ZAMARGU-4260 file (C-alpha; in steps of 0.2 Angstrom, whole numbers, plus 5000, padded with zeros to 4 digits):
<rodrens>
0) 5081/4911/5174 | 5064/4910/5166 | 5065/4902/5149 | 5050/4905/5138 | 5045/4899/5120
5) 5036/4910/5108 | 5029/4900/5094 | 5029/4912/5078 | 5040/4925/5073 | 5029/4937/5065
10) 5025/4954/5074 | 5014/4947/5088 | 5029/4935/5093 | 5043/4947/5091 | 5033/4960/5101
15) 5029/4948/5115 | 5048/4943/5115 | 5052/4962/5117 | 5040/4964/5131 | 5047/4950/5140
20) 5066/4955/5139 | 5062/4973/5140 | 5056/4975/5157 | 5064/4975/5174 | 5053/4966/5186
25) 5059/4949/5181 | 5076/4953/5174 | 5082/4934/5170 | 5069/4930/5156 | 5077/4921/5141
30) 5065/4919/5125 | 5067/4906/5111 | 5056/4912/5096 | 5052/4896/5087 | 5045/4896/5069
35) 5040/4882/5057 | 5049/4892/5043 | 5068/4895/5043 | 5065/4913/5040 | 5059/4925/5053
40) 5046/4940/5052 | 5030/4931/5047 | 5018/4941/5038 | 5030/4955/5037 | 5041/4944/5025
45) 5027/4934/5018 | 5011/4944/5018 | 5017/4962/5014 | 5017/4966/4996 | 5035/4968/4988
50) 5032/4986/4982 | 5028/4992/5000 | 5045/4995/5005 | 5041/5006/5020 | 5031/4993/5028
55) 5043/4979/5024 | 5056/4989/5032 | 5048/4985/5049 | 5059/4969/5047 | 5074/4980/5053
60) 5064/4983/5070 | 5059/4965/5072 | 5077/4961/5069 | 5083/4972/5083 | 5073/4962/5094
65) 5078/4945/5087 | 5097/4950/5090 | 5094/4954/5109 | 5106/4944/5118 | 5092/4936/5128
70) 5081/4933/5112 | 5085/4918/5101 | 5077/4914/5084 | 5076/4896/5081 | 5068/4892/5064
75) 5063/4875/5055 | 5053/4869/5071 | 5037/4861/5068 | 5024/4864/5082 | 5007/4855/5080
80) 5000/4840/5072 | 5016/4833/5064 | 5028/4841/5077 | 5029/4846/5096 | 5013/4847/5106
85) 5010/4857/5122 | 5017/4843/5134 | 5033/4842/5125 | 5036/4861/5124 | 5033/4863/5143
90) 5046/4849/5147 | 5058/4861/5137 | 5051/4879/5143 | 5044/4886/5158 | 5030/4894/5148
95) 5024/4894/5129 | 5016/4909/5120 | 5007/4904/5105 | 5007/4917/5092 | 5002/4907/5077
100) 4990/4919/5068 | 4975/4914/5058 | 4981/4902/5045 | 4967/4899/5033 | 4955/4910/5022
105) 4937/4911/5025 | 4927/4903/5011 | 4912/4911/5001 | 4902/4895/5002 | 4896/4897/4985
110) 4895/4885/4969 | 4911/4885/4959 | 4922/4891/4972 | 4934/4877/4970 | 4935/4878/4950
115) 4951/4879/4942 | 4956/4898/4941 | 4948/4901/4958 | 4961/4904/4972 | 4962/4913/4989
120) 4970/4929/4989 | 4982/4922/5002 | 4988/4908/4990 | 4991/4923/4977 | 5001/4933/4990
125) 5011/4918/4995 | 5015/4914/4977 | 5022/4932/4974 | 5030/4933/4991 | 5040/4917/4988
130) 5032/4907/5003 | 5040/4890/5003 | 5023/4882/5005 | 5015/4890/4989 | 5006/4877/4979
135) 5011/4884/4962 | 5026/4894/4960 | 5023/4896/4941 | 5005/4903/4942 | 5001/4908/4924
140) 4992/4924/4921 | 4984/4921/4904 | 4967/4928/4910 | 4962/4944/4902 | 4949/4948/4916
145) 4953/4945/4935 | 4940/4947/4948 | 4945/4950/4967 | 4931/4947/4978 | 4933/4959/4994
150) 4937/4977/4997 | 4950/4976/5011 | 4970/4979/5010 | 4974/4963/5004 | 4962/4964/4990
155) 4970/4981/4985 | 4987/4974/4986 | 4982/4959/4974 | 4973/4971/4962 | 4988/4982/4962
160) 5001/4968/4958 | 4990/4962/4945 | 4989/4979/4936 | 5007/4985/4940 | 5019/4983/4926
165) 5033/4969/4930 | 5047/4982/4926 | 5041/4992/4941 | 5044/4976/4952 | 5061/4972/4946
170) 5069/4982/4960 | 5059/4972/4974 | 5063/4954/4981 | 5049/4947/4971 | 5054/4929/4966
175) 5061/4928/4949 | 5047/4915/4943 | 5033/4927/4949 | 5042/4942/4941 | 5043/4932/4924
180) 5025/4927/4925 | 5020/4945/4929 | 5030/4951/4914 | 5020/4939/4903 | 5003/4943/4910
185) 4989/4946/4899 | 4978/4953/4912 | 4968/4969/4906 | 4954/4971/4917 | 4955/4969/4937
190) 4938/4970/4945 | 4938/4973/4965 | 4921/4969/4971 | 4912/4971/4987 | 4895/4967/4993
195) 4893/4982/5003 | 4895/5001/4999 | 4911/5013/4998 | 4909/5019/5016 | 4910/5002/5023
200) 4925/4996/5013 | 4939/4990/5024 | 4955/4996/5014 | 4965/5011/5021 | 4965/5027/5011
205) 4984/5026/5008 | 4981/5009/4999 | 4966/5015/4990 | 4976/5030/4984 | 4990/5019/4977
210) 4978/5012/4964 | 4976/5029/4957 | 4995/5032/4957 | 4999/5017/4946 | 5008/5022/4930
215) 4999/5016/4914 | 4982/5010/4924 | 4966/5018/4926 | 4954/5016/4941 | 4936/5015/4935
220) 4921/5018/4946 | 4902/5019/4943 | 4895/5035/4951 | 4877/5027/4951 | 4884/5013/4961
225) 4893/5024/4973 | 4877/5035/4976 | 4867/5019/4983 | 4878/5022/4998 | 4868/5034/5010
230) 4884/5041/5017 | 4891/5045/5000 | 4883/5062/4997 | 4888/5068/5014 | 4902/5058/5021
235) 4905/5070/5036 | 4898/5059/5049 | 4909/5045/5045 | 4925/5039/5054 | 4941/5048/5047
240) 4947/5033/5037 | 4929/5029/5029 | 4926/5048/5026 | 4943/5049/5017 | 4940/5034/5007
245) 4924/5041/5001 | 4932/5058/4996 | 4944/5048/4985 | 4932/5038/4977 | 4921/5054/4973
250) 4936/5063/4966 | 4938/5047/4954 | 4919/5047/4950 | 4921/5066/4945 | 4936/5062/4934
255) 4949/5069/4946 | 4962/5062/4958 | 4977/5058/4947 | 4976/5044/4934 | 4961/5036/4942
260) 4943/5041/4936 | 4930/5037/4923 | 4937/5046/4909 | 4955/5049/4901 | 4965/5036/4891
265) 4966/5019/4899 | 4983/5012/4903 | 4994/5002/4892 | 5003/4986/4894 | 5013/4980/4879
270) 4999/4989/4869 | 4985/4981/4880 | 4974/4992/4891 | 4974/4990/4909 | 4959/4995/4920
275) 4955/4993/4938 | 4936/4993/4941 | 4929/4995/4958 | 4912/4989/4961 | 4900/4990/4976
280) 4884/4983/4982 | 4887/4966/4973 | 4886/4949/4982 | 4895/4934/4974 | 4883/4919/4972
285) 4892/4908/4960 | 4908/4906/4951 | 4904/4902/4934 | 4914/4889/4924 | 4917/4869/4924
290) 4931/4858/4929 | 4938/4856/4912 | 4939/4874/4906 | 4940/4882/4922 | 4933/4899/4928
295) 4923/4909/4916 | 4916/4922/4927 | 4907/4927/4943 | 4888/4929/4945 | 4883/4942/4958
300) 4867/4948/4966 | 4864/4967/4967 | 4862/4972/4985 | 4856/4988/4993 | 4858/4995/5011
305) 4845/4988/5023 | 4846/5003/5035 | 4854/4993/5049 | 4871/4993/5043 | 4871/4978/5032
310) 4864/4974/5015 | 4850/4964/5007 | 4848/4955/4990 | 4837/4963/4977 | 4834/4948/4966
315) 4844/4956/4951 | 4859/4948/4945 | 4874/4952/4934 | 4889/4942/4928 | 4907/4949/4927
320) 4917/4938/4914 | 4933/4933/4921 | 4947/4918/4919 | 4954/4921/4936 | 4945/4923/4953
325) 4955/4928/4969 | 4944/4927/4985 | 4949/4940/4999 | 4936/4940/5012 | 4946/4937/5028
330) 4955/4925/5039 | 4951/4913/5052 | 4961/4903/5065 | 4962/4885/5065 | 4963/4873/5080
335) 4980/4870/5088 | 4983/4852/5093 | 4983/4850/5111 | 4975/4867/5115 | 4957/4871/5118
340) 4949/4881/5104 | 4933/4891/5100 | 4927/4887/5082 | 4915/4902/5083 | 4928/4914/5084
345) 4943/4905/5078 | 4954/4908/5093 | 4960/4900/5108 | 4949/4904/5124 | 4960/4915/5136
350) 4959/4928/5150 | 4971/4942/5147 | 4982/4930/5137 | 4981/4915/5149 | 4975/4899/5140
355) 4959/4893/5148 | 4956/4874/5149 | 4938/4870/5155 | 4936/4888/5160 | 4951/4889/5171
360) 4967/4899/5167 | 4983/4889/5164 | 4999/4897/5170 | 5013/4891/5158 | 5001/4892/5142
365) 4997/4909/5134 | 4992/4917/5117 | 4995/4933/5108 | 4990/4940/5090 | 4977/4934/5080
370) 4975/4917/5088 | 4971/4928/5104 | 4959/4940/5097 | 4954/4936/5080 | 4960/4943/5063
375) 4958/4961/5067 | 4968/4977/5068 | 4985/4982/5059 | 5003/4977/5062 | 5004/4990/5077
380) 4989/4982/5085 | 5000/4967/5090 | 5011/4978/5102 | 4998/4981/5116 | 4991/4964/5113
385) 5008/4957/5117 | 5012/4967/5132 | 4996/4961/5140 | 5000/4943/5137 | 5018/4946/5143
390) 5012/4955/5159 | 5000/4940/5163 | 5015/4928/5160 | 5028/4939/5171 | 5014/4939/5185
395) 5015/4920/5184 | 5034/4920/5184 | 5038/4914/5203 | 5028/4898/5201 | 5033/4894/5182
400) 5052/4896/5186 | 5053/4882/5199 | 5050/4868/5185 | 5067/4859/5181 | 5071/4860/5163
405) 5085/4853/5152 | 5100/4863/5151 | 5099/4866/5132 | 5083/4868/5124 | 5090/4868/5106
410) 5098/4851/5109 | 5081/4846/5117 | 5073/4851/5101 | 5084/4840/5091 | 5082/4825/5102
415) 5063/4828/5099 | 5067/4825/5080 | 5068/4843/5075 | 5081/4851/5063 | 5082/4869/5070
420) 5089/4883/5060 | 5097/4896/5072 | 5100/4915/5068 | 5117/4910/5060 | 5107/4899/5047
425) 5095/4913/5043 | 5110/4924/5040 | 5116/4911/5027 | 5099/4912/5018 | 5099/4932/5019
430) 5117/4930/5011 | 5111/4918/4997 | 5096/4929/4993 | 5107/4944/4991 | 5119/4933/4980
435) 5104/4928/4970 | 5098/4946/4967 | 5117/4951/4962 | 5117/4936/4950 | 5101/4942/4941
440) 5105/4960/4941 | 5093/4964/4954 | 5092/4969/4972 | 5089/4955/4985 | 5078/4941/4978
445) 5069/4928/4989 | 5072/4910/4988 | 5055/4901/4986 | 5060/4883/4988 | 5061/4873/5005
450) 5077/4863/4999 | 5086/4878/4993 | 5081/4888/5009 | 5089/4874/5020 | 5104/4873/5010
455) 5107/4891/5011 | 5105/4889/5030 | 5120/4877/5029 | 5127/4871/5045 | 5114/4881/5054
460) 5101/4868/5049 | 5102/4856/5063 | 5119/4861/5068 | 5127/4874/5079 | 5126/4875/5099
465) 5111/4879/5110 | 5106/4895/5116 | 5101/4901/5099 | 5118/4901/5091 | 5121/4917/5082
</rodrens>
């Protein structure tokens, strides 16, 4: 029996487990999917917006893998600086695959970035997704104007949630505290700002169109700003997604395309107007405000295309007034204790998934997902990435399986000071969230608190038998 630990239960981790148990060349593979959280699914649970039910339904596919008889979910296991290191894990498992993602946000590196009222988009997403590590679960939305810096899908999600009415989110699993704050929100203007042009924006067309379909909100674009993009007049030479994005924006600039556009009556929220304002060719240079009163706005420099695919500054500036700033400019990986790390790429050095130590592949240590390739691609991109890593691991199986291991890895985790939550504990959390929703007259509502999650896991937290008790 080849026993493998997969660190992380998001798509890359679950797809790795699926690839390992779904082949016939090495039939006796047993996979333990370890996660720091007591809940599985990673960013599918804690990163997908609550109103994206179709994407969230992917949890059903991940669940099928985690219920495979040779796959065992074990949550509440800390791997890293304060928990288990590579040496300890290798004493419990023949091989370890790290699928830990890219845990931190990129910074803008501009003055005022850390003022009160300036947050990473990830922190905002964690708040409305009920992540138990969210710093402030009662984020006040007293701002009249919010600036979202970035033009990727996360930026679109954040802008949409800010502009969407709370009543439209009642039927989702958004935590009750976040729903209440959104109901009391005073945000009227949501600015989404990119330093480059519309043909270079990273959002997908489906996400972009959703902004124009929001009831009670208008999308506002500036035709003269769009026209700065050389590809705007004739987008036919662009890749398909970029071309469709430009076509949607052209429709809005011409006053067509549903509720979006520059004309028409603006949306209402309790008698207050709501507008999503898309801006391009503006580079943030300063978050304006002070430590006492917080953010007052963002100062931008006008950019223009440089003819080489990038932009250059013009020395002309404008300030957008705002009391809330959400930075959505990408992610980066962080060093994993005990593993080599390339700070330039934010990844663990590897060859086809095998970790490299001093340039030499290390059978028994592997990576998959963003920590392997960087924060690129969509959820489905993780599948071929995971298959490549699994193939490398399986090629090493004969050598790896020779190492003696303890009979019960879950018991070994407890002896190492962990309080593992197996699948049965997660089912307890699911039941508690369903009961919470019923009590509130809603559907399932996420629990956002560490003690409550572990209490809901009940005997699953630190109890149960080995082998991933279900």
